[in-house]
N, C-alpha and C positions, 0 to 999 in steps of 0.2 A: 502494500500501499503507501506505504513512505522509505525515498531512498534520498543517504544527503550523502554528496559527496564532497569535497576537501571545503565542505561548511569555513569562511573567516567571518570575525564578524567586530573591526576597529572602530575609534571611538575616538577622541585630543579633546583632551580630560587637561585644562592647564597648558593649552599646546604641548601635551605632549600627547603620544599615541597610550592606547588601549586594547590591548589583546581582548577582547569578550572572547571569543569563540574559538581554536585554533584549530585547523586544519579538523574538521571534524565529519566521519564517514560513521553512519547508521545504517539500518532497515530496518525497518519494522512492519509488519503481518498485519494484513485486517486482522481484527478484532483481541489484537492480544494489552493484553493490562500492563506497561510498564513506568518503572518508580525511578526518577528521574531524580538521584540524587548526593553531594556535597556541601563541600563547606559554604559560606554566606560571600560572595564577590567568583565563586567560582564559575556560573555563567550557565544556570538554570537555566534562570526567569526569563534568558538572551534567547537559550534557545528551544524555548518554547514558543517564548514571544517570534519564532520563527518560525516556528510549525505554523505558528498561527495565524504566517500571511500579517503579521501585526507589523514587522519591524526584515526588514535585507543581509540577506550577506554584501557583507565587504564583494566577497567575489567565492566559488563555485554555486550546486543548482543541486536546488531542490526538487523531487518528485515526484504529486503524489496524482500516484495508479497511470504509473507511465507517462504523467502528462511536467512538464519541467516550467510553475508556476513559478519559478523566478522568472519567468522572461516576462509575463503578466502585468499589464498598464495597472497605478492604485485599482482603478473602478474593476479592470479583470478582478484581482485580484479582492476584493471589497463585496466582489457576487460568490467567491467559492465559498469563501470564508461565511457571509448569510444560509447557504445551503448548506455546506459539508460542513463546516466545522461548529464548535458549543465550547465555549467558556464559561471555567467556574473560580472564581477571585476570591483568596481573604477576604477584601474589606468588601465581599458582597459586591457593591457598584451598581446598587441596588437607588433610581429616584428617590429622592426627598416624596415629591408631592407627586407620588401617580399611585395608583393604590396597585396589590398586589399583580394582582388580574392586572391590570395595565404594564408592570413591566416586563408582563410574563409577554405578553400581545407585541412588544417594541419589534426584536428582529423582525417577524409576521407581519406590521407593520412596515417597517422598511422593505421587506419582499415581496409589497403590492399583494399581498393576499385581502378582503373584499375583507367586511367587517362582517357579514353573515358566516361567514367559513372559521373568523379569525373565532373569532363566541365559546365554542365550543370544540374548538383548539385547545384555547388553553384552558377551559375547562377541566378538557382530562387531564391535562397534564399535570393542573394543580389538587383533581382527585389522585391520580398517584402516585404525589406525595405525601397523598395527604392533609391539603392544605385547602380542599378545596369551601370549607369556612371560617376561609382568614382571605376568600376569596376581591373582596371589598377596605377589607384593615389599611393601612396602610405603611412602611417601615420602620417609621415608632412606634408603632404599637404592637409588631415583635419580634418574637425573643430571635436570638443571634441564630440558635437554630433551623430557628422560624423560616430568616431572614436567607440564611444559604434555601435549604426546601423552593422558597418564592426564586431566586437566582437558576439551581441545576433544574427547576423546571422554565424557564427563560433562554438555556443554553440548548433542552436538548423539544421543546415546543417542535423544532424545525426538522425533529426527528433525522442529526447530521448521523454520520459517520465516525467522528473523532471527538473525539471530548476531552477538552486538555486543561488540568488545575491547574492551581497555582498557589499553593501550601490550604486546601481549600477548606483546614479546622482549625488554618490560625488563630483565627480569634473562636476560637470554638471550647467552652466545659469538654471537660474531658467524655462521659455521658455521649450530647449536642454531636460530638466534633464524629465515633465510633457511630450513629443513629448515619449521619453524614455518608460516611465509608461505604457502610454496608445501603445506602445509595444509587453511591457511584461504580459498584459489585455488579448488584442488583443490572445499571445498564447494562457493565460488561456481558452478564452474563446474556445478553439477550440483541451480544452482537457488534456493539460499540466496542470503536479503538480511546480503547482510556493509558492515557500519556499523565504522568501525574509528580507535579516534582513536589519535594517535601524534604525534610532536613531531618524528619521523625524514624527515626532506625525500625521503633517496631510500623509504624507504615508505610517505610518503604518496604519492608519487610515480607509484605502480605501481598506486591503484586507479583508472578507469574515469570517477571525477568526485572531486572534493576539492573542501570547501568549507575557512574560514578563523576562527575566531574573533578576537578581540580585545574586550576588559573586556566579556565577553558580548554579544553583537554580530555578522549577521556581516559581516566588514568587505568584504567584495566578493559582488556577482549568484554566483550557484552557475560552477562555474568545469569545463565538460567537456571534455576530454583524449581 
């Protein structure tokens, strides 16, 4: 599904070049459950952003189902992102003035789905995450775990093939975090490719495959558990 070849990402910080990713080669099969681990500043989130087409590599090629998405225009990348990729972030990134249902509807709205089709899809996504009775609540009226469930519903309402999670339990207590991980894993069991960045070794070990980044490089060959 995913092929990364010689991926590099460099920035300039204070006039000095910083290489966030250094010659990354990586293959990820459809339906995989992969954790990306490593210390702070190792390039984990940079790699996830490139996988999610939120950032472009400085050099190298990213193929998604055989298509070189690094060659696409910004608009074309946005279309791929909206149709095929879902995101779950540590900070939830819900819009405060919108209800849970309105937040979940955003990807459908951006995709041009008509209101009559949006409403049942949003209701289904929330119901599957036991949030149907919170559809009209705003984020400030929800607990952290509930906010992350809304964020997951938003990420999956378009039925993406690829789900990217960046420290999805980082702002949650242990119980809520375990619930969120079980939800993500249940989505993976239905065939969605799940790639999760985490600094938590316990969370990382739950994945069927894990990689470690150190200073922007793959520290070791991929390890399958």
